[in-house]
C-alpha positions as CSV (number, residue, x, y, z in Angstrom):
1,M,-24.9,-18.5,-0.4
2,Q,-27.7,-21.0,1.0
3,R,-28.5,-23.0,-1.9
4,G,-27.8,-26.5,-3.5
5,S,-25.4,-26.5,0.3
6,K,-25.9,-29.6,2.0
7,A,-23.6,-32.1,0.4
8,I,-20.7,-29.7,0.9
9,G,-19.7,-30.9,4.2
10,R,-19.0,-34.1,2.5
11,W,-17.0,-33.0,0.3
12,L,-15.0,-31.1,2.4
13,I,-14.2,-34.6,4.2
14,A,-13.8,-36.3,1.1
15,L,-10.8,-34.2,-0.3
16,T,-9.3,-34.1,2.9
17,M,-9.0,-37.9,2.1
18,A,-7.4,-37.4,-0.5
19,C,-4.0,-36.6,-1.3
20,S,-0.4,-36.2,0.9
21,S,2.5,-34.0,0.2
22,A,4.9,-36.9,1.7
23,L,4.4,-38.1,-2.0
24,C,5.1,-34.7,-3.7
25,A,8.4,-36.0,-5.3
26,M,7.0,-39.3,-6.3
27,A,3.8,-37.7,-7.3
28,E,4.8,-37.9,-11.5
29,E,5.8,-41.7,-11.3
30,V,2.3,-42.8,-9.0
31,P,-0.7,-44.0,-10.8
32,P,-3.6,-41.5,-9.8
33,D,-5.2,-44.5,-8.0
34,V,-2.0,-45.8,-6.0
35,L,-1.5,-42.1,-4.8
36,V,-4.9,-41.5,-4.0
37,R,-5.4,-44.8,-1.9
38,K,-1.4,-44.4,-0.2
39,T,-1.9,-40.9,0.8
40,T,-5.6,-41.6,2.5
41,E,-4.2,-44.2,4.3
42,E,-1.6,-42.5,5.3
43,V,-3.9,-39.3,6.5
44,L,-6.2,-42.1,8.3
45,T,-3.2,-43.0,10.2
46,V,-2.2,-39.4,11.3
47,V,-5.5,-38.7,12.5
48,R,-5.9,-41.8,14.5
49,N,-2.9,-41.9,16.1
50,D,-2.9,-38.1,17.1
51,K,-5.2,-37.9,20.4
52,E,-5.7,-33.8,19.6
53,M,-6.6,-34.2,16.5
54,R,-9.4,-36.4,17.2
55,A,-10.3,-34.4,20.0
56,G,-10.9,-31.4,17.7
57,N,-7.5,-29.6,17.4
58,V,-8.2,-27.3,14.4
59,S,-4.6,-25.5,14.1
60,K,-3.0,-29.2,14.2
61,I,-5.8,-30.2,11.5
62,S,-5.0,-27.4,9.5
63,Q,-1.3,-27.8,9.5
64,L,-2.1,-31.5,8.2
65,I,-4.3,-30.3,5.7
66,E,-1.8,-27.5,4.6
67,E,0.9,-30.2,4.3
68,K,-0.6,-33.1,3.0
69,V,-4.0,-32.4,1.2
70,A,-3.5,-28.8,-0.3
71,P,0.0,-29.5,-2.5
72,H,-2.0,-32.2,-4.7
73,F,-5.2,-30.0,-5.5
74,D,-5.2,-28.1,-8.9
75,F,-6.7,-24.6,-6.7
76,E,-6.3,-22.6,-9.6
77,R,-8.4,-24.8,-12.2
78,M,-11.0,-25.3,-9.3
79,T,-11.3,-21.6,-8.8
80,R,-11.3,-20.9,-12.3
81,L,-14.0,-24.0,-13.0
82,A,-16.2,-23.0,-9.8
83,V,-16.1,-19.1,-11.2
84,G,-17.5,-20.5,-14.6
85,R,-17.6,-17.9,-17.7
86,P,-17.2,-14.1,-15.7
87,W,-13.6,-15.7,-15.2
88,R,-12.9,-14.7,-18.9
89,E,-13.3,-10.9,-18.0
90,A,-11.5,-11.1,-14.7
91,S,-8.4,-9.1,-14.7
92,P,-4.8,-10.9,-13.6
93,A,-5.5,-9.4,-10.5
94,Q,-8.8,-10.2,-9.6
95,R,-8.0,-14.0,-10.7
96,E,-5.3,-14.1,-8.5
97,A,-7.2,-13.0,-5.3
98,L,-10.4,-15.4,-6.2
99,I,-7.8,-18.0,-6.1
100,K,-6.1,-17.1,-2.9
101,E,-9.6,-16.7,-1.0
102,F,-11.0,-19.5,-2.5
103,R,-8.2,-22.1,-1.5
104,T,-8.3,-20.3,1.9
105,L,-12.3,-20.8,2.1
106,L,-11.8,-24.6,1.3
107,V,-8.7,-25.3,3.8
108,R,-10.7,-23.2,6.3
109,S,-13.9,-25.4,5.6
110,Y,-12.2,-28.9,5.6
111,S,-10.6,-27.7,9.3
112,A,-14.1,-27.0,10.5
113,A,-15.4,-30.4,9.1
114,F,-12.9,-32.5,9.8
115,T,-13.9,-33.7,13.4
116,A,-16.7,-34.7,12.2
117,Y,-15.7,-37.4,10.4
118,T,-14.2,-40.0,12.7
119,G,-13.8,-43.6,12.3
120,I,-14.2,-43.8,8.7
121,A,-13.1,-46.9,6.4
122,V,-12.1,-46.1,2.9
123,E,-12.6,-48.9,0.1
124,Y,-11.3,-48.4,-3.1
125,R,-13.2,-49.2,-6.7
126,P,-11.0,-51.2,-9.2
127,Y,-9.3,-49.2,-11.6
128,K,-7.8,-48.9,-14.8
129,M,-6.2,-45.8,-16.6
130,T,-5.4,-45.7,-20.2
131,P,-2.1,-45.1,-20.8
132,G,-1.2,-41.5,-22.0
133,E,-4.6,-39.9,-20.6
134,A,-4.1,-36.9,-19.1
135,E,-7.7,-36.8,-17.2
136,T,-9.2,-39.8,-15.3
137,T,-11.1,-40.3,-12.1
138,V,-10.4,-42.4,-8.9
139,Q,-13.6,-43.8,-7.3
140,T,-13.7,-44.9,-4.0
141,L,-16.4,-45.2,-0.9
142,I,-15.9,-43.7,2.7
143,K,-17.8,-46.0,4.8
144,L,-19.2,-43.9,8.1
145,P,-19.7,-45.4,11.5
146,G,-23.2,-45.3,12.9
147,G,-24.7,-47.4,10.6
148,A,-24.8,-44.0,8.1
149,P,-25.1,-44.7,4.4
150,P,-21.9,-45.1,2.5
151,M,-20.6,-42.2,0.5
152,G,-19.4,-43.0,-2.8
153,V,-16.6,-40.2,-3.8
154,D,-15.1,-39.5,-7.6
155,Y,-12.2,-37.5,-7.8
156,D,-11.5,-36.0,-11.1
157,M,-8.1,-35.6,-12.1
158,G,-5.6,-33.8,-14.0
159,N,-1.9,-34.6,-14.9
160,T,0.0,-31.6,-14.8
161,P,3.6,-30.8,-14.7
162,E,3.9,-31.5,-10.8
163,G,2.0,-34.8,-11.3
164,W,-1.9,-35.8,-10.9
165,K,-3.9,-33.1,-8.9
166,V,-7.2,-33.3,-7.9
167,Y,-9.8,-30.5,-9.6
168,D,-13.2,-32.0,-8.9
169,V,-14.6,-33.9,-5.9
170,R,-17.9,-35.9,-6.6
171,V,-20.0,-37.4,-3.9
172,A,-22.7,-39.7,-5.1
173,G,-22.6,-38.1,-8.3
174,A,-22.9,-34.4,-7.5
175,S,-20.2,-32.0,-8.4
176,L,-18.3,-30.1,-5.4
177,I,-17.4,-27.3,-8.2
178,I,-20.8,-27.5,-10.1
179,N,-22.2,-26.4,-6.5
180,Y,-20.1,-23.4,-6.0
181,R,-20.6,-22.2,-9.3
182,N,-24.1,-21.8,-8.7
183,L,-23.1,-20.3,-5.8
184,F,-21.0,-18.3,-6.5
185,A,-23.3,-17.0,-9.3
186,Q,-25.3,-16.0,-7.1
187,E,-22.9,-13.3,-5.8
188,I,-21.5,-12.4,-9.3
189,Q,-25.2,-11.1,-10.4
190,G,-25.1,-8.9,-7.3
191,G,-21.8,-7.3,-6.8
192,G,-19.7,-8.6,-10.0
193,I,-16.2,-10.3,-9.7
194,D,-15.4,-7.7,-6.9
195,G,-18.4,-9.0,-4.8
196,L,-17.4,-12.6,-5.1
197,I,-13.9,-11.5,-3.9
198,K,-15.2,-9.6,-0.8
199,N,-17.9,-11.9,-0.2
200,L,-15.2,-14.7,0.6
201,V,-12.4,-12.2,2.1
202,D,-15.5,-11.7,4.8
203,K,-16.1,-15.8,5.0
204,N,-12.7,-16.2,5.8
205,S,-11.9,-13.5,7.9
206,G,-14.7,-14.8,9.9
207,K,-17.8,-12.1,8.8
208,A,-19.6,-14.8,7.7
209,A,-19.9,-18.7,8.1
210,T,-17.0,-20.8,6.0
211,A,-19.4,-23.1,4.3
212,P,-22.6,-22.3,3.5
213,K,-25.6,-24.4,5.5
214,K,-29.0,-25.1,4.6
């Protein structure tokens, strides 16, 4: 899984900044732009005030992600979109395994990438939602330290029974899901759905890199 991977590290931190489980009870009532803003600032505050996280404590970072990020992502939808058409042929057991392993891959990757992004600031773009719509996009601009170019980050979100959830993240217009779809297609072509599952299991067990590198 080598192609199209340069931007994945950027997506990882973008995903990490999106949501917080502290707002789970409020999620259905909070507009998506307000949810993104409040939870992003909460995550940034936690990191800025935790010396161990700033020093790269992966265990604490993973806990932060599990508690404040993962509950607000639609991993089932993300997995289905990333697998693409072959999802239709997957058995219920295969689908369950794919969701579990893709979720684990993303969480592990967030944790590994998180320490490389410190001292960031987030600018929130003007937002207006049409009443009653079930899909929306919240736009932000992540400003990196050291004079690096800012990253435009768009969160594609869907309104679910559990509240608004992120199902894709686009950095400078490039989709995380489409990127993974291209990578997964190579694995499926070579070994089918079971081959993709095995590849994900290997990555999550440390037998392969947690994120593809160019």
